[in-house]
ZAFINU-937853 format. One line per 10 residues: for each residue y negated, z, x negated of N, C-alpha, C. Coordinates in steps of 0.05 Angstrom, whole numbers, plus 5000, padded with zeros to 4 digits. Example, Ala and Ser with C-alpha at 12.3 -4.5 7.8 and 13.67 -1.06 7.14 Angstrom:
<rs>
5114:5156:4736:5090:5156:4754:5066:5156:4736  5045:5142:4743:5021:5143:4727:4999:5157:4742 .
</rs>
This chain:
<rs>
5020:5003:4975:5001:5005:5004:4970:5004:4983  4954:4992:4988:4932:4980:4971:4914:4987:4987  4881:4988:4978:4858:5006:4990:4839:4984:4991  4834:4971:5007:4811:4950:5018:4777:4965:4994  4778:4950:4992:4753:4962:4976:4729:4963:4998  4713:4988:4994:4683:4985:5005:4663:4980:5002  4645:4961:5013:4622:4951:4995:4599:4970:4997  4607:4998:5018:4588:5012:5016:4582:5031:4989  4602:5034:4984:4605:5058:4957:4588:5040:4938  4565:5064:4923:4552:5057:4904:4566:5046:4884 .
4555:5031:4859:4567:5020:4838:4555:5041:4817  4540:5055:4822:4529:5082:4800:4534:5101:4804  4525:5127:4776:4531:5152:4781:4522:5165:4811  4546:5184:4820:4530:5196:4851:4537:5225:4838  4544:5239:4821:4543:5259:4806:4544:5291:4827  4568:5274:4847:4581:5287:4868:4563:5295:4884  4539:5288:4893:4520:5291:4916:4535:5280:4942  4539:5257:4944:4555:5246:4972:4585:5251:4967  4588:5256:5003:4605:5269:5010:4626:5245:5014  4621:5221:5023:4641:5197:5019:4655:5189:4997 .
4635:5191:4976:4652:5187:4944:4661:5195:4938  4661:5231:4947:4671:5257:4940:4700:5263:4950  4703:5247:4978:4730:5248:4997:4742:5234:4982  4730:5205:4978:4753:5176:4961:4760:5193:4938  4742:5208:4924:4765:5213:4898:4771:5228:4901  4770:5248:4924:4801:5275:4924:4826:5253:4935  4818:5232:4952:4840:5218:4961:4845:5205:4935  4849:5202:4912:4851:5182:4902:4868:5199:4873  4866:5221:4878:4881:5254:4863:4906:5250:4876  4911:5251:4904:4939:5263:4909:4947:5226:4928 .
4937:5208:4921:4948:5182:4927:4973:5173:4916  4990:5159:4922:5013:5146:4910:5006:5135:4892  5031:5124:4873:5021:5107:4846:5016:5071:4859  5019:5071:4889:5023:5035:4891:4984:5038:4899  4965:5059:4902:4940:5059:4907:4931:5061:4888  4895:5051:4886:4879:5047:4861:4853:5056:4875  4836:5060:4854:4808:5063:4858:4797:5038:4857  4774:5041:4869:4753:5020:4875:4734:5010:4860  4728:4996:4854:4713:4983:4827:4685:5006:4826  4676:5003:4848:4654:5027:4851:4653:5055:4846 .
4680:5060:4848:4691:5089:4850:4697:5095:4817  4708:5077:4805:4717:5070:4775:4688:5068:4756  4665:5058:4767:4648:5057:4752:4621:5081:4748  4621:5092:4778:4610:5119:4777:4621:5132:4768  4649:5141:4761:4658:5147:4743:4662:5151:4725  4664:5125:4709:4644:5122:4682:4627:5125:4678  4609:5123:4691:4586:5137:4686:4574:5172:4685  4586:5186:4695:4594:5204:4698:4603:5216:4679  4628:5205:4665:4641:5215:4644:4620:5206:4614  4607:5182:4620:4591:5170:4596:4567:5187:4592 .
4557:5204:4615:4539:5228:4616:4545:5250:4602  4570:5257:4610:4580:5284:4608:4586:5282:4576  4598:5265:4563:4609:5263:4537:4579:5268:4515  4560:5246:4521:4544:5254:4511:4531:5277:4510  4523:5292:4530:4517:5324:4532:4532:5338:4505  4556:5334:4521:4582:5351:4493:4583:5342:4466  4569:5317:4463:4561:5318:4436:4538:5324:4424  4514:5320:4442:4493:5335:4435:4491:5369:4428  4503:5380:4454:4516:5412:4440:4529:5418:4417  4552:5390:4411:4562:5399:4391:4548:5399:4369 .
4521:5376:4364:4517:5373:4341:4488:5393:4334  4480:5410:4372:4465:5443:4362:4473:5455:4340  4505:5463:4347:4519:5490:4335:4524:5475:4306  4523:5456:4301:4538:5444:4278:4506:5447:4259  4484:5445:4275:4454:5444:4257:4453:5480:4251  4463:5493:4271:4457:5525:4269:4475:5534:4253  4499:5528:4245:4513:5539:4229:4502:5535:4204  4498:5507:4200:4481:5503:4176:4462:5512:4164  4449:5516:4186:4421:5539:4179:4419:5561:4176  4447:5575:4181:4460:5599:4182:4468:5602:4158 .
4487:5588:4146:4502:5578:4122:4470:5588:4092  4458:5568:4097:4433:5561:4076:4421:5588:4076  4416:5608:4098:4397:5625:4092:4419:5650:4081  4434:5653:4094:4460:5669:4083:4461:5669:4053  4464:5649:4043:4467:5637:4016:4449:5638:4007  4424:5637:4011:4401:5644:3990:4396:5667:3992  4398:5686:4018:4397:5716:4010:4412:5728:3987  4434:5721:3991:4449:5734:3973:4445:5723:3945  4445:5699:3940:4437:5693:3918:4411:5712:3901  4394:5713:3927:4365:5727:3916:4370:5755:3910 .
4395:5763:3917:4404:5798:3915:4388:5812:3931  4378:5806:3961:4361:5810:3973:4382:5845:3998  4414:5830:3999:4433:5847:4000:4463:5838:3986  4484:5854:3984:4501:5844:3967:4521:5831:3995  4541:5814:3982:4564:5802:4001:4569:5821:4013  4582:5843:4002:4603:5860:4021:4584:5878:4046  4563:5875:4051:4539:5890:4063:4548:5886:4089  4536:5899:4118:4536:5892:4135:4521:5864:4152  4498:5865:4137:4481:5846:4142:4502:5814:4136  4507:5818:4111:4517:5798:4106:4550:5779:4122 .
4568:5803:4123:4581:5809:4150:4573:5788:4175  4551:5805:4184:4537:5796:4209:4526:5775:4205  4520:5754:4186:4518:5732:4182:4544:5716:4180  4551:5722:4168:4584:5704:4163:4599:5710:4195  4592:5723:4211:4608:5725:4232:4591:5709:4263  4562:5710:4252:4549:5690:4261:4560:5659:4262  4562:5652:4238:4569:5631:4226:4591:5618:4247  4613:5641:4240:4643:5630:4242:4635:5634:4275  4619:5645:4286:4618:5643:4323:4604:5611:4318  4592:5609:4314:4578:5575:4322:4604:5559:4309 .
4617:5567:4295:4636:5537:4285:4656:5539:4305  4666:5567:4320:4687:5563:4341:4664:5551:4367  4645:5553:4372:4628:5534:4391:4637:5511:4384  4630:5503:4361:4626:5483:4356:4659:5469:4361  4680:5474:4345:4706:5462:4359:4704:5460:4385  4695:5485:4408:4708:5485:4426:4691:5458:4443  4666:5440:4429:4654:5429:4446:4662:5399:4434  4672:5401:4410:4694:5377:4402:4706:5371:4417  4726:5393:4426:4753:5387:4442:4741:5383:4458  4717:5380:4473:4706:5371:4500:4702:5352:4506 .
4686:5340:4480:4672:5307:4467:4703:5295:4472  4723:5303:4455:4748:5284:4451:4762:5280:4481  4761:5301:4493:4778:5299:4524:4763:5285:4543  4726:5279:4538:4729:5263:4561:4722:5234:4555  4728:5235:4517:4730:5205:4510:4751:5196:4523  4776:5218:4518:4808:5200:4530:4804:5188:4552  4784:5212:4572:4788:5207:4606:4778:5170:4603  4744:5168:4593:4733:5145:4586:4756:5126:4585  4767:5125:4563:4788:5103:4563:4803:5103:4581  4820:5120:4584:4831:5118:4615:4821:5111:4640 .
4798:5111:4645:4780:5096:4658:4767:5061:4657  4765:5053:4640:4754:5037:4624:4783:5016:4619  4809:5019:4617:4832:5005:4617:4848:5011:4642  4842:5028:4658:4853:5031:4688:4885:5034:4676  4890:5056:4656:4917:5070:4655:4917:5092:4673  4939:5100:4679:4950:5129:4689:4969:5148:4666  4963:5145:4645:4976:5165:4629:4962:5174:4604  4947:5197:4597:4927:5193:4578:4951:5195:4555  4964:5196:4550:4982:5195:4525:4982:5166:4510  4979:5144:4536:4969:5120:4522:4950:5116:4500 .
4932:5132:4512:4907:5142:4486:4909:5150:4463  4923:5171:4459:4926:5178:4440:4940:5158:4417  4934:5147:4406:4938:5139:4391:4938:5143:4361  4952:5132:4334:4951:5151:4317:4928:5147:4299  4911:5122:4297:4883:5126:4295:4858:5146:4303  4865:5148:4323:4855:5171:4340:4857:5199:4347  4892:5204:4341:4895:5228:4329:4888:5234:4302  4892:5213:4283:4881:5229:4256:4855:5226:4254  4834:5212:4278:4802:5216:4271:4804:5241:4284  4812:5253:4305:4811:5283:4313:4819:5301:4300 .
4842:5299:4281:4844:5321:4272:4829:5320:4241  4813:5307:4236:4802:5306:4206:4778:5318:4220  4767:5301:4253:4740:5330:4248:4744:5355:4249  4760:5367:4263:4770:5385:4269:4767:5403:4241  4785:5406:4223:4783:5406:4194:4763:5401:4179  4741:5384:4188:4724:5383:4176:4695:5403:4184  4694:5403:4208:4685:5424:4230:4693:5460:4221  4710:5459:4222:4725:5491:4214:4728:5499:4187  4710:5490:4172:4714:5501:4141:4679:5513:4137  4687:5541:4140:4654:5558:4139:4662:5581:4117 .
4643:5596:4117:4647:5620:4098:4651:5639:4111  4672:5651:4109:4690:5679:4117:4680:5692:4107  4673:5719:4131:4666:5747:4120:4688:5763:4105  4675:5774:4085:4681:5792:4062:4672:5781:4029  4675:5801:4011:4666:5790:3987:4696:5779:3975  4692:5758:3975:4711:5750:3950:4715:5723:3935  4720:5729:3904:4719:5710:3896:4739:5693:3872  4733:5673:3865:4751:5656:3853:4736:5635:3821  4765:5634:3804:4751:5621:3775:4752:5597:3771  4739:5582:3765:4742:5547:3757:4727:5547:3727 .
4738:5525:3717:4733:5523:3690:4708:5501:3687  4690:5512:3665:4663:5505:3660:4670:5484:3646  4656:5460:3643:4641:5433:3621:4641:5449:3593  4659:5430:3584:4655:5443:3554:4643:5417:3534  4614:5419:3524:4599:5401:3517:4610:5402:3478  4594:5386:3474:4600:5402:3443:4582:5419:3426  4598:5436:3417:4591:5455:3413:4594:5493:3424  4608:5477:3443:4612:5496:3456:4637:5503:3470  4654:5526:3476:4679:5543:3477:4687:5541:3507  4718:5535:3509:4719:5538:3537:4717:5562:3547 .
4699:5566:3567:4701:5594:3588:4705:5584:3622  4717:5606:3637:4714:5603:3663:4697:5615:3674  4694:5617:3705:4665:5623:3710:4682:5629:3732  4669:5655:3739:4669:5666:3766:4649:5658:3791  4664:5648:3803:4651:5629:3827:4650:5649:3860  4635:5657:3873:4634:5671:3904:4655:5646:3913  4676:5660:3938:4687:5632:3957:4666:5627:3974  4646:5634:3978:4630:5623:3997:4617:5600:3986  4618:5592:3960:4601:5572:3954:4612:5542:3965  4648:5558:3949:4673:5534:3956:4670:5528:3987 .
4666:5540:4003:4671:5546:4027:4644:5536:4044  4612:5539:4035:4597:5528:4041:4591:5500:4037  4590:5486:4014:4584:5464:4007:4601:5437:4033  4629:5443:4043:4629:5426:4052:4623:5429:4086  4607:5446:4091:4593:5445:4121:4576:5424:4121  4562:5417:4098:4546:5392:4102:4560:5367:4113  4584:5368:4111:4603:5348:4126:4594:5339:4155  4592:5359:4162:4580:5354:4195:4559:5348:4202  4546:5334:4184:4521:5321:4195:4532:5287:4205  4555:5288:4204:4562:5261:4212:4561:5256:4243 .
4561:5283:4260:4551:5279:4281:4522:5274:4290  4510:5269:4268:4486:5265:4273:4488:5232:4272  4497:5219:4265:4507:5190:4263:4517:5179:4296  4534:5200:4303:4545:5191:4338:4524:5203:4353  4503:5221:4351:4485:5224:4372:4473:5208:4364  4465:5184:4346:4442:5178:4348:4468:5147:4364  4487:5148:4351:4500:5126:4370:4505:5122:4400  4503:5139:4414:4503:5152:4436:4473:5148:4452  4455:5157:4437:4418:5151:4451:4418:5135:4448  4422:5115:4436:4415:5081:4424:4408:5071:4450 .
4383:5049:4458:4385:5039:4484:4405:5022:4477  4410:5003:4456:4435:4977:4461:4457:4990:4465  4462:5020:4465:4496:5029:4477:4486:5044:4499  4461:5044:4515:4463:5060:4538:4452:5032:4562  4447:5007:4549:4445:4994:4571:4470:4967:4579  4468:4977:4602:4484:4956:4610:4484:4931:4609  4472:4916:4604:4462:4894:4599:4465:4891:4572  4465:4900:4554:4467:4900:4520:4500:4898:4520  4512:4918:4538:4535:4915:4534:4554:4897:4535  4543:4885:4567:4565:4863:4582:4555:4843:4550 .
4527:4839:4541:4528:4804:4530:4549:4822:4505  4546:4842:4499:4565:4844:4474:4598:4839:4470  4601:4853:4505:4627:4842:4501:4633:4814:4502  4606:4793:4517:4616:4765:4516:4614:4754:4487  4601:4770:4476:4599:4758:4438:4626:4773:4428  4644:4798:4441:4661:4798:4419:4642:4821:4402  4626:4831:4415:4612:4857:4391:4621:4878:4400  4623:4896:4385:4634:4927:4387:4608:4942:4392  4597:4961:4399:4578:4978:4404:4587:5001:4391  4584:4998:4362:4596:5023:4340:4570:5034:4327 .
4577:5053:4312:4545:5065:4294:4544:5039:4277  4556:5027:4260:4556:5009:4244:4535:4984:4249  4536:4972:4282:4530:4954:4296:4491:4969:4306  4499:4994:4307:4467:5008:4308:4447:5008:4284  4477:5018:4263:4450:5021:4243:4444:4999:4237  4456:4972:4231:4453:4944:4226:4426:4939:4243  4430:4946:4269:4401:4946:4284:4374:4957:4279  4379:4983:4278:4351:5002:4262:4344:4994:4239  4358:4983:4219:4355:4979:4190:4340:4949:4198  4340:4937:4214:4329:4903:4226:4305:4915:4239 .
4303:4940:4252:4277:4945:4264:4262:4959:4247  4264:4980:4243:4261:4996:4228:4266:5006:4202  4273:4990:4177:4278:4990:4156:4266:5022:4146  4249:5016:4135:4223:5028:4120:4231:5066:4127  4232:5061:4156:4232:5098:4164:4260:5100:4163  4282:5088:4170:4310:5095:4161:4317:5099:4133  4309:5083:4123:4310:5086:4086:4298:5113:4079  4272:5127:4087:4258:5142:4080:4270:5168:4084  4278:5166:4108:4297:5197:4119:4311:5191:4111  4335:5171:4103:4357:5167:4088:4357:5191:4061 .
4335:5189:4052:4328:5183:4015:4319:5214:4018  4312:5226:4032:4288:5249:4034:4325:5276:4037  4328:5262:4063:4356:5281:4072:4376:5291:4054  4387:5260:4038:4408:5263:4011:4392:5277:3996  4368:5266:3992:4356:5284:3963:4354:5320:3971  4351:5329:3977:4340:5354:3996:4373:5366:3991  4392:5353:3995:4420:5366:3998:4426:5366:3977  4429:5336:3966:4447:5342:3930:4435:5358:3917  4402:5370:3921:4392:5380:3901:4398:5417:3907  4401:5428:3939:4413:5448:3940:4441:5454:3932 .
4449:5432:3946:4485:5435:3929:4487:5440:3902  4471:5421:3883:4465:5433:3858:4467:5444:3850  4450:5469:3854:4432:5493:3854:4466:5508:3855  4472:5510:3877:4497:5529:3890:4517:5520:3866  4521:5505:3860:4549:5503:3842:4538:5509:3815  4516:5499:3801:4505:5507:3775:4502:5547:3775  4492:5562:3790:4480:5574:3793:4502:5602:3785  4535:5594:3786:4556:5612:3782:4550:5618:3749  4546:5594:3733:4539:5597:3701:4512:5610:3699  4528:5625:3685:4505:5652:3676:4497:5649:3643 .
4503:5627:3631:4485:5616:3611:4463:5603:3612  4466:5580:3628:4440:5575:3637:4428:5579:3674  4428:5596:3682:4421:5617:3703:4387:5611:3707  4384:5613:3688:4346:5607:3693:4336:5580:3688  4357:5560:3682:4354:5542:3680:4362:5531:3713  4383:5531:3717:4386:5522:3755:4386:5539:3769  4374:5567:3770:4370:5583:3786:4347:5565:3800  4332:5563:3787:4313:5546:3794:4299:5511:3809  4304:5514:3835:4303:5497:3858:4289:5470:3845  4267:5465:3831:4250:5447:3824:4269:5434:3803 .
4276:5459:3788:4302:5451:3763:4312:5425:3767  4328:5429:3798:4350:5421:3803:4346:5402:3822  4313:5399:3834:4311:5379:3850:4297:5361:3822  4286:5368:3800:4289:5342:3786:4311:5329:3767  4340:5348:3760:4357:5331:3758:4370:5312:3774  4371:5321:3800:4369:5300:3825:4363:5272:3821  4329:5276:3812:4316:5257:3817:4318:5229:3798  4321:5239:3771:4321:5232:3747:4353:5210:3751  4367:5226:3761:4406:5219:3772:4397:5195:3789  4380:5203:3810:4376:5185:3831:4365:5155:3818 .
4347:5157:3810:4328:5141:3790:4342:5128:3771  4369:5137:3762:4376:5126:3739:4370:5131:3710  4339:5149:3706:4330:5144:3680:4344:5172:3672  4355:5193:3678:4376:5204:3658:4362:5210:3629  4343:5230:3628:4328:5245:3604:4352:5259:3597  4366:5286:3611:4386:5293:3585:4377:5320:3587  4349:5327:3589:4340:5352:3587:4347:5376:3601  4363:5370:3625:4370:5385:3642:4399:5376:3646  4420:5389:3646:4451:5381:3648:4470:5387:3671  4484:5386:3686:4498:5405:3690:4522:5424:3682 .
4532:5439:3682:4550:5450:3666:4576:5462:3687  4574:5454:3711:4603:5449:3717:4609:5434:3728  4646:5425:3736:4652:5403:3752:4642:5393:3776  4637:5416:3791:4629:5407:3814:4595:5397:3817  4576:5411:3788:4566:5403:3789:4556:5367:3783  4580:5363:3764:4583:5341:3756:4590:5322:3780  4610:5324:3792:4614:5309:3813:4588:5312:3838  4569:5327:3839:4538:5324:3854:4525:5295:3839  4522:5308:3811:4508:5283:3801:4523:5258:3801  4538:5251:3803:4560:5225:3800:4558:5210:3836 .
4559:5231:3856:4547:5221:3882:4521:5211:3882  4505:5237:3863:4480:5223:3874:4478:5194:3859  4477:5192:3843:4479:5167:3819:4485:5139:3850  4514:5145:3859:4518:5112:3871:4497:5129:3896  4497:5141:3900:4471:5133:3927:4441:5123:3927  4442:5133:3900:4420:5119:3885:4421:5089:3883  4436:5078:3873:4444:5054:3869:4440:5043:3896  4458:5045:3911:4456:5037:3943:4431:5038:3956  4412:5057:3948:4391:5051:3962:4371:5043:3953  4370:5042:3923:4352:5025:3914:4359:4995:3925 .
4385:4989:3922:4394:4959:3936:4381:4951:3953  4383:4967:3978:4376:4969:3997:4341:4968:4000  4325:4981:3993:4295:4975:3975:4296:4956:3974  4312:4954:3955:4302:4912:3940:4305:4888:3960  4334:4899:3978:4331:4878:3998:4311:4878:4028  4304:4911:4028:4273:4910:4051:4249:4901:4035  4239:4900:4019:4215:4889:4000:4225:4867:3997  4247:4852:3992:4241:4819:3989:4236:4815:4026  4251:4815:4039:4249:4816:4065:4220:4820:4080  4206:4843:4067:4174:4836:4081:4159:4827:4071 .
4168:4819:4040:4142:4804:4036:4156:4774:4036  4162:4770:4046:4177:4740:4053:4158:4733:4079  4142:4713:4071:4127:4695:4087:4142:4690:4118  4131:4701:4146:4145:4682:4161:4145:4662:4166  4154:4653:4191:4149:4618:4192:4124:4609:4209  4101:4617:4220:4072:4609:4223:4062:4609:4198  4064:4631:4182:4051:4642:4151:4061:4615:4137  4083:4615:4128:4102:4589:4118:4085:4560:4128  4083:4555:4146:4070:4547:4160:4043:4526:4146  4027:4552:4150:3997:4557:4149:3986:4547:4110 .
4020:4560:4099:4018:4563:4075:4018:4534:4058  4042:4521:4073:4046:4500:4060:4032:4468:4068  4015:4486:4092:3992:4460:4098:3971:4459:4076  3966:4483:4072:3939:4490:4057:3951:4479:4021  3973:4486:4014:3981:4468:3983:3990:4439:3989  3991:4432:4020:3988:4393:4026:3958:4386:4019  3942:4405:4033:3916:4391:4032:3914:4382:4006  3915:4413:3985:3899:4410:3959:3915:4393:3948  3938:4393:3943:3957:4369:3929:3943:4342:3938  3940:4339:3956:3934:4309:3967:3901:4303:3958 .
3887:4319:3963:3856:4323:3949:3861:4322:3912  3873:4328:3896:3884:4326:3869:3885:4297:3870  3910:4285:3875:3926:4257:3879:3898:4234:3886  3871:4239:3895:3863:4229:3905:3835:4235:3880  3833:4252:3867:3817:4257:3839:3829:4242:3815  3856:4244:3817:3859:4233:3796:3872:4203:3799  3865:4192:3818:3873:4162:3829:3843:4148:3811  3825:4173:3831:3796:4158:3825:3791:4167:3788  3804:4171:3784:3802:4180:3748:3816:4153:3732  3835:4145:3747:3852:4114:3742:3842:4093:3737 .
3819:4092:3763:3807:4064:3764:3779:4071:3747  3764:4099:3739:3745:4098:3724:3752:4090:3700  3784:4110:3684:3787:4097:3664:3791:4072:3659  3805:4055:3677:3810:4034:3677:3783:4009:3677  3767:4016:3697:3746:3999:3683:3726:4002:3656  3728:4036:3649:3710:4028:3622:3730:4029:3599  3753:4016:3602:3769:4013:3581:3765:3972:3578  3768:3965:3601:3759:3935:3603:3732:3927:3591  3715:3954:3602:3687:3949:3601:3679:3948:3574  3698:3965:3554:3689:3964:3522:3707:3947:3500 .
3719:3940:3515:3746:3923:3492:3731:3895:3512  3732:3883:3528:3711:3862:3525:3690:3857:3513  3670:3873:3510:3639:3873:3494:3654:3873:3462  3680:3884:3454:3683:3886:3432:3677:3911:3416  3660:3925:3426:3638:3953:3414:3659:3978:3424  3648:3999:3410:3653:4021:3416:3688:4027:3417  3709:4021:3400:3733:4018:3405:3739:4045:3409  3723:4062:3387:3733:4092:3397:3729:4104:3424  3706:4097:3438:3707:4108:3466:3732:4089:3484  3733:4072:3476:3755:4046:3489:3791:4065:3487 .
3794:4077:3469:3817:4094:3463:3810:4123:3472  3786:4138:3465:3778:4160:3486:3792:4150:3516  3783:4122:3535:3785:4134:3560:3823:4120:3570  3829:4108:3546:3852:4097:3547:3876:4129:3554  3857:4151:3533:3876:4174:3532:3876:4196:3567  3849:4185:3564:3839:4200:3600:3861:4185:3610  3858:4149:3616:3882:4140:3639:3906:4152:3638  3917:4156:3613:3951:4154:3612:3951:4182:3621  3940:4206:3618:3934:4233:3625:3925:4231:3664  3910:4214:3661:3907:4216:3698:3941:4210:3707 .
3948:4184:3696:3967:4166:3710:3991:4202:3709  3992:4209:3688:4024:4239:3682:4018:4257:3705  3987:4256:3708:3977:4281:3731:3990:4271:3761  3986:4243:3763:3996:4240:3785:4024:4243:3801  4042:4227:3773:4077:4248:3774:4060:4264:3779  4074:4284:3756:4065:4311:3777:4061:4319:3803  4037:4300:3810:4030:4325:3832:4046:4313:3857  4051:4279:3855:4078:4274:3866:4104:4285:3876  4113:4299:3854:4134:4317:3845:4124:4350:3862  4113:4355:3856:4098:4373:3874:4105:4361:3897 .
4092:4344:3908:4102:4338:3943:4123:4345:3939  4141:4327:3933:4170:4322:3942:4182:4359:3940  4173:4377:3921:4183:4395:3921:4180:4414:3947  4151:4409:3956:4142:4424:3977:4160:4422:4007  4158:4399:4005:4171:4380:4031:4203:4393:4029  4215:4390:4003:4238:4405:4005:4237:4425:4019  4218:4437:4005:4224:4471:4003:4204:4483:4039  4192:4457:4053:4185:4462:4071:4211:4465:4096  4228:4449:4092:4250:4453:4114:4271:4465:4105  4275:4488:4120:4291:4504:4121:4316:4503:4147 .
4333:4519:4151:4350:4523:4166:4344:4514:4187  4326:4543:4193:4299:4538:4219:4297:4506:4233  4287:4494:4213:4280:4462:4221:4296:4452:4224  4315:4453:4201:4342:4440:4213:4352:4449:4235  4358:4476:4252:4364:4468:4277:4347:4465:4296  4320:4472:4290:4306:4458:4310:4309:4420:4318  4311:4414:4289:4309:4385:4298:4339:4374:4306  4359:4383:4296:4377:4381:4309:4382:4391:4339  4369:4411:4353:4367:4423:4378:4351:4390:4395  4331:4385:4379:4321:4366:4391:4338:4330:4387 .
4343:4329:4367:4359:4311:4368:4383:4310:4391  4396:4339:4398:4414:4341:4411:4401:4321:4440  4374:4346:4445:4359:4338:4471:4357:4310:4477  4351:4297:4456:4347:4258:4462:4370:4250:4470  4391:4256:4452:4421:4246:4459:4430:4245:4496  4429:4275:4494:4431:4281:4525:4417:4271:4540  4388:4263:4543:4365:4248:4552:4378:4219:4550  4390:4207:4529:4400:4185:4534:4408:4177:4547  4437:4193:4554:4457:4200:4555:4455:4196:4584  4434:4204:4602:4433:4210:4621:4423:4189:4634 .
4404:4182:4621:4397:4144:4630:4411:4125:4637  4429:4129:4611:4450:4105:4610:4465:4114:4634  4478:4135:4635:4492:4131:4663:4478:4128:4688  4454:4132:4693:4449:4127:4712:4429:4093:4715  4427:4093:4699:4431:4050:4687:4457:4043:4695  4478:4056:4691:4506:4051:4695:4509:4049:4724  4505:4063:4741:4508:4069:4765:4487:4047:4783  4465:4051:4766:4443:4021:4782:4464:3997:4784  4469:3991:4758:4481:3963:4763:4502:3966:4764  4527:3981:4772:4544:3984:4799:4528:3977:4817 .
4515:3994:4831:4502:3991:4854:4495:3952:4864  4482:3957:4837:4472:3913:4845:4505:3904:4835  4513:3907:4831:4542:3890:4820:4554:3900:4855  4558:3915:4867:4574:3919:4886:4548:3895:4917  4525:3899:4918:4511:3885:4930:4505:3856:4928  4509:3847:4898:4521:3823:4898:4545:3811:4905  4561:3823:4905:4585:3821:4917:4593:3822:4939  4573:3836:4956:4578:3839:4986:4564:3813:4998  4540:3803:4974:4527:3784:4993:4539:3761:4989  4556:3759:4970:4567:3731:4957:4592:3726:4977 .
4601:3745:4988:4623:3750:5006:4601:3740:5039  4586:3743:5043:4570:3745:5068:4565:3718:5063  4547:3704:5048:4553:3670:5033:4581:3656:5039  4604:3668:5029:4625:3658:5024:4633:3649:5068  4624:3673:5076:4626:3669:5108:4616:3646:5124  4594:3655:5117:4573:3634:5123:4585:3611:5122  4588:3598:5093:4600:3568:5081:4612:3566:5103  4641:3584:5102:4667:3578:5127:4659:3573:5147  4636:3579:5164:4628:3576:5196:4611:3558:5190  4605:3541:5172:4591:3517:5171:4612:3498:5168 .
4625:3499:5150:4650:3478:5154:4668:3479:5174  4664:3501:5191:4678:3503:5221:4663:3492:5246 .
</rs>
């Protein structure tokens, strides 16, 4: 038994306000497997799930940022020896971090549950286990593991080896466990990417989604990031560079503070900012260097990020400095006018030099002046050749892919117009032929009647 779709059901979100849709949804829950939802109810349910998923992602991001902020405050207070790690305020701060982490995991689970429900609605499946692919399970597991790492209450220490440079001896550093558990908390910032994607106008707009589906474009964060880099490259690059610079500086400071020999150097946040800056810009003076493997790893990551950001900056500047289509037309027109003036001037010089050469050779005096004007004649001829070569290069440079595409479109339209006219002409010729045949038949009939 199937359910006939009712056109009175709206196709957008209802938020449970209309009794008609609410009754229909309850019937769908208790309906036998042979019955199915209408398109209107599915679209309304999809929109409600989309809104709920976006809200759960926003709340998860808020708890992630709160946990990172509490972790930074806790680490700075204990590093400044405001209170020891075994004191009550330290335990309370870590318990607050734990509470925010638990809330983050809860809302992260709600997000993935809504994501699975949205997959079920979009693909019209009945069992949620169909949506649990290996990729989705791996993604959920990695996200839960990354978001669950945080400093635990207590005063625990561990040791790791320090780097050994020339003239140094092997030594081990006593590092608080909070440092090891605090640095991975910055990986929670991947939720910012999800927040940007879910709040993007391209992702929220139904027309954009339909157009992307027709062109087989998947609206993920990579596509949203490319669109942002196309529309606002300067703002996006500035934010990425500033945030990565501050995070790397603070993380490097936390890694290097455990080395008592260089504590006066690396405990200063400005010094670590200087080290990150010269590494980010690929300068590397060497006046300040990391003394732990953790610090070396952060500097290596900083160098890689600096190389990537430098490449992006160069690409953005090259695109910003490139002339637009109208600007290029004006620029080429001005250059063409200038080359044409120079060509006329050199042509006049050729005529003038030729006249003076003829004049001085005819009277057979002032041979030196004749040689002088002959030199000017050759120079003018050479300049004319150079100007014509410059005009050819300008013509070749003015023909870009845009002009070729435009000319191809115009040619296609002309061919299509000619084809339409040809079809019209063929129809008219066929009509004329049919009329001539009918006229011929009538003449034959008249001739036969006259003979009879």
